[in-house]
N, C-alpha and C positions, 0 to 999 in steps of 0.2 A: 762109868768108866774112868781108870786114874790113865793118867799123863805122866810122865816124866818128867817133874820138876814140879809137881802138882802142887799150890798152896792156895787155903782158904784166907781170907782178909776183910772182916767184918761184913761176910754176907756177898764178897764179889769172888773172884777166882782169878789166880795170875798164874800164867804156863802154858811153857814152850809149847807151840804152836805146828802142824801137824799138818797131811795134804788133808784132812778132813775139814781146816780153816781155810782152805786158800777159796773159797769163795767172799768166806765172810771178809776175809784180810784185803783179795782188789779191791771189795767194795769199800771200806774204809780208806785204802790208797790211794780210790779216782775220786776218791775231799777233795785232793788237793793231787792231782794229777802232775799239772810239772815242777813239782815242788818236790816226789815222790819216784820222780824215776828212776835214780839208783834204783830204790829196793825193790819197783816193779819190776825191771828188766833183770833184774838176780831170779825174784818169783818165775818168770815166766820161761826161764833156762835153764830151772833145775827145782825139784823136788824142794818144801820146806824147814823138810829134815833131815837134807843133804846137800845147804850151801858149799859148805864149802868147813875145812878140817875143824875150824877155829870160830865157824862161824852158831851164831842160835837165835830164832826169833821166837820175843816174849810176846804172848797175848793178853792183856788184860780185861776180863768179863766182866759185866753187868749186868742179871739178870739174861744171864742166856746172851747176851749182846758183846757182839765185841768193843768195845770201844776207847782203845788205843793199844800202841803194838811196838816193841825196839827191835831192833836187829841190831846185833852184839856180837863185833871179831875187833879187825883192828882198830877199823872206822865203827863207831855209831849215831844211831840213824830211829831217833825216837819220831814217832806219830801218833799225835790226839794230845791234848792239853787240858783230856782229867785228869788237875787233884793227886786225885789218891790214887791214881795208875802211876805219873809218876813218883810220887815217894814209893812206890814200892817198887819198879824201877832202878831208882837210885840203893834202895835200901839190898837188895841183891849185888847190887857190881861191887863193894867191898874198892878197898881201896885201888885208884889205877898201877896197873904194870903193863898191858902191849899197846894198849888201844893210841893211837895217833890222834882221833880226834872226834869231833862229835858235829855232828851235820845234816843237815834236813830242814822241814818252817822254821822258821824263827822263832814264832810262842812255844813251839814243844822246845826246840836247843837247850831258848835262855831260859827256860823252868827249869829242863835237867840238871841243866849246870847248876844252877843256883840251887836242889837240894845235893847232888852230888858236894858239890861243897860245903854245904853245912853240914851233909849228914858225916865227909869222911875227911875230909880240909883242905889241904897241902894237896894231894897227890895230884885232888881235880881243881880246886882252886886257881893253881897258880899255872897260868898257861900262856906259851911263845909267842900265840897272836891269838884275837878275839875278833871278829870280825862278823857284827850284831845285825849289818843291815845293809844284804847283798839282793839287789830285786830280782828279781823270773820274767825272765820275758819270751817273748812267743811272736814265733813269723806264723802269719798261717795267709801268706798267698807268696807267689813269690817277688826276689828281692829286689825294691827299688834303682840299684843302682847298677847300671851296665856291669859286666863281667871281664875279667880279666883270663886272660886265656891260657895265660903262662900257667894257671894252677889247676892240679888236675891227679886221680886217685894215682897212690903213693904204690910201688909194685915193691912185690915182697924182697926182691933181691936189690931195695934200697934200703933195706931194714937198716946199715949202718951210720949211713948220714943223716937218714930221718930219727935216729935216736938219739943223736948228735946234740940233735935238734933241738928234740921230746928234754931229755937234759941240760940246755939250756933253758928252756922256756920252764921247767920246774923251778930250776935255784933261784929265774928271777920272781918267780912267781909266790911261792913255799916260803921260800927264802934257807933251803935246808937241802940236803944234797938225796935224792930217791934210791942211791948205790945202799946197799942189802948182800948181806953174804949166801940170799938166795938169787941174787940177782932177775928178783920180781920185776922191775920196773924196766925190764930189756926183756921177759915176758910176756908180760900186758902189752907194750909197745910192737913187737911180733903178733901180737895179737891181733892189734889192728888196723894192722895191714893184711894178713891171713883174713879177715872175713869183710876187706875193704874198705874200711874203718876209716880211712887212714886219707889226708889232700894235702898237698904243699906246691909250693914252688921253686925253682932251683936253679944255679949255677953250675954246670958243671957235675960234680956232686953234691954242691950244697945248699942245701938250702937252708932258704931262708925266709920262708913264710909257711906256716902248718895251721890246719885246724883237722881237731879229729872227733867222730858221733863218740860218746864219751860211756852212753846211755841207748837204752832203743826198745822202744815196745808196738806195734802196731798201732800204725800211724803215726807216731809221736815220735824222735828223736833230741836227743842232749849234745847239743857244740861243749865239747873243753878242751882245752889245748892251742888255744888258738894267740896268735907267737909272731911276733916278727921284729926278723932280727936287727938291733939297733940303726947299723950302716942302711938299710932303708928306711928309719921313720922318719915324717915331716916330709915327707913326698909326697901325699897323697894318695898313697897305691894302695894303704888296707882296706877302704871300702867295697873298691873292683873286685879285691882278692879275694875278700869274706865269699861276696857278691859270688862268685865262682863255687867255688866249695860246697856255698846253699843249694847253687843248681844244681849239683849233682848230687846233695843230701836229700833232695828232697824228691826226687826218684822215685825212690824209694821210703822216706818219710814225706808227705806234706806236711805234719807239722814240728816246726825246730825252736826249738828250749835255750834260752843258757841262766847260767844267773852270773853278775858281775859286784863288786862291790862296790858299794855308794859312793870312794872316793875319785873314783875310776873314773873321772867328767867326760875322759875324751873318748875313753869306751862306750860309755850312754850314747853320749852324740853321734859314737861310729854307730853302732845300732840303732837308733832309733833314723836313724837316715836310711837304712834298712829298709825299714819297718816293720821291725818290732814294735811289742803294746810288754806293758809291766801288767801283771797278772797277779805277781804273788808275792813275797817274800820270804828268803832264806837266812841261814844263820851257819859258820860253819866258826868250832871252837877248834882251836888247835896246838900240839903239845907235843 
């Protein structure tokens, strides 16, 4: 059977994935579940060959078995560290154009970045930020800190003030503006509110704490976008605020994961206080 994009490399096979590959891909992702939940959630909510206008899924097979995969869109996520697979993925990418980030399990991300830099040079080698060590944490029981009841699910009517808080968080965390010609970030925030995956605390119409479910699969959710306004920092509020958000999340997803930069010692201590345990490590390359 022929597939679009198929080519053979020394007895192996590199090709785009379709629905016939769903079980094999989910099995590969399950080996590093908390580190690949971004991709798993996309697959759970759509066909492998219809994840978006600019998105593709590549698979690398050896002896008929899927040994590595790569999501290719505005962001790239490699899964698996097979050296031959990573070389093949790098070869097909070409010079970087629209890709904004490489993220995923740390060994795969760092190896792919090396391959891309060697193969294509500065377009991949020069980065805005390289974050090689981002511990992946998991909470599998209720938070150990008493909750702050001021945190509630964010209603759709509060889109504008919550969006403004999200932009502030994005600027602090990523270091660049989320604005673009298509207003995609506002649409993303709108989708969080519509699906009741956004939680926050506000005074009047001003949100000063937020936390989102950025990705989810049955039983497991990944927290993203945790932010506390500078005016409220240093007051000992963070643990109780996040505890309340996590309790809301655990009504739907018993296991909650997140990842954090290794240099953010204060956040790592906060998550440990709440009961999170490290289960893996991610890396992110930002352009």
